[in-house]
C-alpha positions in Angstrom: -33.4 -47.6 70.1 -31.4 -45.3 68.0 -28.1 -46.5 69.4 -29.2 -50.1 68.7 -30.0 -49.2 65.1 -26.6 -47.5 64.7 -24.8 -50.5 66.2 -26.7 -52.9 63.9 -25.8 -50.8 60.8 -22.1 -50.7 61.9 -22.1 -54.5 62.4 -23.7 -55.0 59.0 -21.1 -52.8 57.3 -18.3 -55.0 58.9 -20.0 -58.2 57.9 -20.6 -57.1 54.3 -17.1 -55.7 54.1 -15.6 -58.9 55.4 -17.7 -61.0 53.0 -16.6 -58.8 50.1 -12.9 -59.3 50.9 -13.5 -63.0 51.3 -15.4 -63.3 48.1 -12.6 -61.4 46.3 -9.8 -63.6 47.7 -11.7 -66.9 47.1 -12.7 -65.8 43.6 -9.1 -65.2 42.5 -8.1 -67.5 39.6 -4.9 -69.5 39.7 -3.3 -67.1 37.3 -4.2 -64.2 39.6 -2.7 -66.1 42.6 0.5 -66.4 40.6 0.6 -62.7 39.7 1.0 -61.9 43.4 4.2 -60.8 45.2 7.6 -61.4 43.8 10.9 -60.8 45.5 14.4 -61.2 44.4 15.8 -60.4 47.8 17.9 -62.7 50.0 15.8 -65.1 52.1 16.2 -64.2 55.7 17.8 -66.9 58.0 15.8 -68.2 61.0 15.8 -70.8 63.7 13.1 -73.5 63.7 12.8 -77.0 65.1 12.2 -80.3 63.4 9.9 -83.0 64.7 12.7 -84.4 66.8 13.4 -81.1 68.5 16.6 -80.4 66.6 17.5 -76.8 65.6 17.2 -76.1 61.9 18.1 -72.9 60.1 17.4 -71.6 56.6 21.0 -71.9 55.7 20.7 -75.7 56.2 18.8 -75.8 52.9 21.5 -73.8 50.9 22.1 -75.2 47.4 18.6 -76.5 46.8 15.4 -74.7 45.8 13.0 -74.3 48.8 9.2 -74.1 49.1 8.7 -72.4 52.5 5.2 -72.5 53.8 3.8 -71.0 57.1 0.7 -72.7 58.4 -1.3 -73.9 61.4 -3.6 -76.9 61.9 -6.5 -74.7 63.0 -6.3 -72.7 59.8 -8.9 -73.9 57.3 -7.2 -72.4 54.2 -3.9 -74.0 55.4 -5.5 -77.4 55.7 -7.1 -77.1 52.3 -3.8 -76.7 50.5 -1.9 -79.5 52.3 -2.9 -82.2 49.8 -1.3 -80.3 47.0 1.9 -79.8 49.0 1.9 -83.6 49.7 1.5 -84.4 46.0 4.3 -82.0 45.0 6.5 -83.3 47.8 6.0 -86.9 46.6 6.9 -85.9 43.1 9.8 -83.4 43.7 11.0 -83.9 47.3 14.4 -85.3 46.2 15.1 -82.1 44.3 13.2 -79.4 46.1 13.2 -78.8 49.9 9.7 -78.5 51.3 9.9 -76.5 54.6 6.5 -76.6 56.1 6.7 -74.3 59.2 4.0 -74.7 61.8 3.3 -71.5 63.8 3.6 -73.2 67.2 2.5 -70.6 69.7 2.1 -73.1 72.5 -1.5 -72.0 73.1 -3.8 -72.3 70.2 -1.2 -74.4 68.3 1.1 -77.0 69.8 3.6 -79.5 68.5 1.1 -82.2 69.4 -1.9 -80.6 67.7 0.1 -80.0 64.6 1.5 -83.6 64.5 -1.9 -85.0 65.2 -3.2 -83.3 62.1 -0.2 -84.3 59.9 -0.3 -87.9 61.1 -4.0 -88.1 60.9 -4.0 -87.0 57.3 -1.0 -89.3 56.4 1.2 -86.5 55.2 4.9 -87.3 54.8 6.5 -84.0 54.1 8.8 -82.7 56.8 7.3 -80.4 59.4 9.1 -77.8 61.3 8.1 -75.7 64.3 8.4 -71.9 64.8 8.0 -71.9 68.6 9.0 -68.3 69.2 7.5 -66.9 66.0 10.8 -65.4 64.9 10.8 -67.2 61.5 7.3 -65.9 60.8 8.4 -62.4 61.8 11.5 -62.6 59.6 9.2 -63.3 56.6 6.5 -61.0 57.7 4.1 -63.9 57.7 1.3 -62.0 59.4 -1.5 -63.9 57.6 -1.5 -67.6 56.9 -1.1 -69.6 54.8 1.8 -67.9 53.1 4.3 -69.6 50.8 7.7 -68.4 49.6 9.6 -69.8 46.6 13.3 -69.6 47.2 15.9 -70.4 44.5 19.0 -72.5 45.1 21.0 -69.3 45.6 18.9 -68.4 48.6 16.9 -65.6 46.9 13.1 -65.2 47.3 11.7 -65.5 43.8 8.0 -65.3 44.6 5.6 -65.4 47.4 1.8 -66.2 47.7 -0.5 -65.2 50.5 -3.5 -67.4 50.9 -4.3 -71.0 50.1 -2.8 -72.2 46.8 -4.2 -74.7 44.4 -1.9 -77.5 43.4 -1.7 -75.9 39.9 -0.5 -72.6 41.4 1.9 -74.4 43.7 3.4 -76.3 40.8 3.7 -73.1 38.7 5.5 -71.5 41.7 7.9 -74.4 41.9 8.7 -74.0 38.2 10.0 -70.5 39.0 12.7 -72.1 41.2 13.2 -75.5 39.8 13.4 -76.4 36.1 13.4 -80.1 36.6 15.9 -82.7 35.4 
């Protein structure tokens, strides 16, 4: 009986702790989201694949500002921010590269499951696949979604961990693209 009580108390501590962290993250304002990490370091290169299976590297996007997002179709917060990415892509896709990198582990996430989600929602931004997780490792994307804002010179200007509102996304883009 005593062991069961102790186990119950430990479980409750973990549940309450997890709820507190979740409450904190979900309660962050858009301004607090934007006050997150900033960089200034060179964006690491990587190898990913486009929807046709062609190899793509970060250097392929040199000369344009880049919004780099790591996501998965099973990730609720990732799914929640996709509409904002689509809206910004529709508005700025000719001037800003949207590099939406799916963490394709081949088990929980496959190219088919990712594309089923993208096509089912009608999103038109380009989707890329990190099949060996080296891009995610290069950017230390240990939690998703995570978004990096990279200037036209290839430097990380800002990054945001967690789902972004469209407002926070547009403010991040303003850090790397002034508009024309």
